[in-house]
N, C-alpha and C positions, 0 to 999 in steps of 0.2 A: 705717650703710651695710651693715655686715656682717650685722646682724640682718635687714634687709630681704632680703638675698641668701639667707640661710638660710630665711626664711619662704617666699620664692618657690620655692626648690629643694624644700622640703617639699611645697608645693602642687603642684608639677610631678610629684613622685613619687606623691602621692596621686591626682592626676588621671590619670596614666598607669596606675596600678594599677586604678583604677575602669574605665578604658577597656579594659584587658586582661581584667578580670573580665567586663565586659559582652560583649566579643567572644567570649570563651570560651563563655559561655552561649548566645549566638546561634549559634555554630558547632555546639554540641551539639544545639540545636533543629533546625537544618538537617540534621544527620546523622540524627537520628531521623525527620525527614520523608522523607529519601531512603530510609531503611530501610523505612518504610511503603510508599512507592511501589514499591520492589522487591518487597515481599510482594504488593502488588496486581498487579504485572506477572506474577509467578509464578502467581498464582491465575487470571489472565486467560488465560495460555498453557495452563494445565491445562484450563480450560473449553473453549478453542479446540480442543485436541487431542481432547477428548471429543466435541465437536460434529462435527469432521471424521470421527471414527470412526462416529458415528451417521449422518452423511450417506453415507458409503461403504456402510454396512449397508443403508440405505433405497434406495440406487440400484443394488442388485444386479440384473443383467440378468434373472435368473430371476423375481425378485419383480416387476419392472416388466412383464415379459411376462405374468405371471399377472394383474396388475392391468388390463393392456390387454385381456386376454381377458374378464375379468369385466365390464368396462365397455364392451364393444364396441358394444352397442346405443346408448349415449349418445355415445361419443367417435368411433366408427368408425375406430379406429387399427389399422393393419396393420403387421406386422413388416417390417423392411427386407430387401430382397433385393439381390443384386449387380447385377441387370439394371436397377435403378432409378437407377443412377448413370450419368453420361455419361463419355465418354472425354476425355482431355486434348486430343486433336486437335480436338475439337468446340468448344473454348473460343475465342471470338473476342477476341483481344488487340488493343488499339489499335496502329496503326502509329506508329513513332517519328517525331518532327517532322523535316522535311528542312531543312537549313541552306542558304541561298543565299549567294552571294558577298558580299553587303553585310551579312551577319550577321543579317538578319531571318528569323525562323522561319516556315516555311510548313507547315501541317498538311494532309496529304492523307488523304482517306477512301477506303474501298474503293468502287469502282464510280462514283465521282464524277469528272467531267472538269473540268480547270482551263481556263478560257478564255484 
């Protein structure tokens, strides 16, 4: 009986050692994978910052104005002037719904009469 207990204990120790060994290598592989992903993220962020800088460079107002002037015959683009914008008082906002006593909402429109 004692021999069987020693054999089972030895097998349990060998099995747990194998499990720990396998888990250790899986953990190391995952850590390497995470490090690779972090490198890719860093490279993508660097590319993104370069693209943002290029976008800002290409969207300079003086450059866009020159392009609009060069291609006026094709695009017919004019520069913006302050008198092309409306005033805030000219915006027609919808009226808020009116609440009746029974809780049913009634929407009124401008110029419309309710029967």
